[in-house]
C-alpha positions as CSV (number, residue, x, y, z in Angstrom):
1,V,-31.0,-103.7,7.3
2,G,-28.2,-104.1,5.4
3,E,-29.8,-105.6,2.3
4,S,-30.7,-103.7,-0.9
5,A,-34.4,-103.7,-2.1
6,N,-35.6,-102.0,-5.3
7,I,-38.7,-100.4,-4.7
8,S,-41.1,-99.6,-7.6
9,L,-42.3,-95.7,-7.8
10,R,-44.4,-96.6,-11.0
11,N,-45.8,-93.0,-10.6
12,V,-42.4,-91.6,-10.5
13,N,-39.5,-91.3,-12.8
14,A,-35.7,-91.3,-12.0
15,S,-35.2,-87.5,-12.5
16,V,-38.3,-86.1,-10.8
17,L,-37.2,-88.7,-7.9
18,K,-33.6,-87.1,-8.0
19,K,-35.2,-83.5,-7.3
20,V,-37.8,-84.9,-4.9
21,L,-34.7,-86.2,-3.1
22,E,-33.0,-83.3,-3.6
23,Y,-35.6,-81.5,-1.6
24,C,-35.7,-84.1,1.3
25,E,-32.2,-84.0,1.9
26,H,-32.0,-80.4,1.6
27,H,-34.5,-80.0,4.2
28,R,-33.6,-83.2,6.4
29,G,-33.3,-82.2,10.2
30,G,-34.8,-79.1,9.7
31,P,-37.8,-77.7,11.5
32,P,-41.1,-79.2,10.6
33,P,-43.7,-76.7,9.3
34,A,-45.6,-75.6,11.8
35,A,-49.3,-76.8,11.9
36,N,-50.4,-73.5,13.6
37,D,-48.2,-71.1,11.4
38,D,-49.2,-67.4,11.6
39,K,-49.4,-67.0,7.8
40,P,-52.4,-67.7,6.1
41,K,-52.4,-71.1,4.0
42,W,-52.8,-69.1,1.1
43,A,-49.7,-67.0,1.8
44,T,-47.7,-67.7,-1.6
45,E,-44.1,-66.9,-0.1
46,I,-41.4,-69.2,-0.8
47,S,-38.0,-69.6,0.6
48,D,-35.1,-68.6,-1.6
49,W,-33.3,-72.3,-1.4
50,D,-37.0,-73.4,-2.3
51,Q,-37.4,-70.6,-5.2
52,K,-34.1,-71.7,-6.7
53,F,-34.5,-75.3,-6.2
54,I,-38.3,-75.4,-7.9
55,Q,-37.0,-73.2,-11.2
56,V,-37.7,-76.1,-13.4
57,D,-39.2,-76.5,-16.7
58,Q,-42.8,-76.4,-17.0
59,D,-43.5,-79.9,-17.4
60,M,-40.9,-81.0,-14.4
61,L,-42.7,-78.4,-12.1
62,F,-45.6,-80.2,-12.6
63,E,-44.2,-84.2,-12.6
64,I,-42.6,-82.5,-9.2
65,I,-46.0,-81.9,-7.8
66,L,-47.5,-85.1,-8.8
67,A,-44.6,-86.8,-7.2
68,A,-45.0,-84.6,-4.1
69,D,-48.3,-85.7,-4.3
70,Y,-48.3,-88.9,-4.4
71,L,-45.2,-89.6,-2.2
72,N,-47.1,-87.3,0.2
73,I,-44.7,-84.7,0.7
74,D,-46.9,-81.8,1.8
75,P,-44.3,-79.1,2.0
76,L,-43.0,-79.5,-1.5
77,L,-46.2,-80.4,-2.5
78,D,-47.2,-76.8,-1.5
79,V,-43.6,-75.4,-2.9
80,G,-44.9,-76.5,-5.9
81,C,-48.7,-75.3,-5.9
82,K,-47.4,-71.6,-4.3
83,T,-44.8,-71.5,-7.5
84,I,-47.6,-71.7,-9.9
85,A,-49.9,-69.4,-8.1
86,N,-47.2,-67.1,-8.6
87,M,-46.7,-68.0,-12.0
88,I,-50.7,-67.0,-12.8
89,K,-51.0,-64.1,-10.1
90,G,-52.3,-61.2,-11.9
91,K,-52.8,-62.8,-15.4
92,T,-56.1,-62.6,-17.4
93,R,-58.0,-65.8,-18.4
94,E,-56.4,-65.8,-21.2
95,E,-52.9,-65.5,-20.3
96,M,-53.3,-68.2,-17.8
97,R,-54.3,-70.0,-20.6
98,N,-51.6,-69.7,-22.8
99,L,-49.2,-69.7,-20.1
100,L,-50.7,-73.4,-18.8
101,N,-51.4,-74.8,-22.4
102,I,-55.0,-74.7,-21.5
103,V,-57.1,-75.1,-24.5
104,N,-60.7,-73.0,-24.4
105,D,-63.3,-75.5,-25.3
106,F,-66.3,-73.7,-23.8
107,T,-68.7,-72.2,-26.5
108,P,-69.2,-68.5,-25.8
109,E,-72.9,-69.2,-24.4
110,E,-71.1,-71.4,-21.6
111,E,-68.3,-68.7,-21.6
112,A,-70.7,-66.1,-21.1
113,Q,-72.7,-68.2,-18.2
114,I,-69.6,-68.8,-16.1
115,K,-68.5,-65.2,-16.1
116,K,-71.8,-64.5,-15.0
117,E,-71.9,-67.0,-12.3
118,Y,-68.5,-65.8,-11.3
119,E,-69.0,-62.0,-11.6
120,W,-68.0,-61.3,-8.1
121,A,-64.4,-62.8,-8.7
122,E,-64.2,-60.5,-11.6
123,V,-65.0,-57.4,-9.6
124,R,-62.5,-58.9,-7.2
125,Q,-59.8,-59.2,-9.6
126,E,-60.5,-56.0,-11.1
127,A,-60.1,-54.1,-7.7
128,S,-57.5,-55.7,-6.8
129,S,-55.2,-55.1,-9.9
130,S,-56.5,-51.1,-9.9
131,R,-55.4,-50.8,-6.5
132,A,-52.3,-52.8,-5.7
133,P,-49.0,-52.1,-7.5
134,Q,-48.3,-54.7,-10.1
135,G,-47.2,-57.8,-9.0
136,T,-49.0,-56.8,-5.1
137,A,-52.0,-59.2,-5.0
138,T,-54.8,-57.6,-2.5
139,A,-58.4,-59.0,-1.1
140,A,-61.0,-56.4,-2.5
141,S,-64.0,-56.2,-0.6
142,P,-67.2,-57.7,-2.4
143,T,-70.5,-55.9,-2.3
144,T,-72.0,-56.4,1.2
145,D,-75.7,-56.1,0.0
146,S,-77.2,-59.8,0.5
147,T,-79.4,-59.2,-2.7
148,S,-76.3,-58.9,-5.0
149,S,-75.4,-61.5,-7.7
150,S,-71.7,-60.0,-7.9
151,E,-71.1,-61.1,-4.0
152,N,-68.8,-63.3,-3.3
153,P,-70.8,-66.6,-2.2
154,A,-68.4,-67.9,0.6
155,K,-69.1,-64.3,2.7
156,R,-72.8,-64.3,1.5
157,L,-73.1,-67.9,2.8
158,K,-71.2,-67.3,6.1
159,R,-73.7,-64.2,6.8
160,E,-76.7,-66.3,6.1
161,E,-75.2,-69.1,8.5
162,E,-74.7,-66.2,11.5
163,P,-77.6,-66.1,13.6
């Protein structure tokens, strides 16, 4: 103890580490995140301090997410991922690609096949956006007909597993 030692963090640069340490210092001594929190895991609410903290350029945001994952700092990883989720909420595929600098390298045929496979997601998004005020996300109920190809596959699988 008392000796100074260097610790190599090859996957985290100095500016990102400084932000990660700022986050950890602020949350040090605070209550740990509740394992059985009443909020669903997918809830995208972020505290005021965390919102201000994470207001960084997109490159830094992704570097913070990678560092939080590498250093196993789950609450910071959650804040980063929730920030990305809030950024893309309500956006079209093309808007998300532009926002996240993703090149669409699908052929028109591949894109048509993907749209067909995930048609249930399109129906859900359209229903959500038509019923919810802008900036509000709600879950639309997928079709309950078991023969429908547009049904949410997770719900169909759950129903098939039921006795």
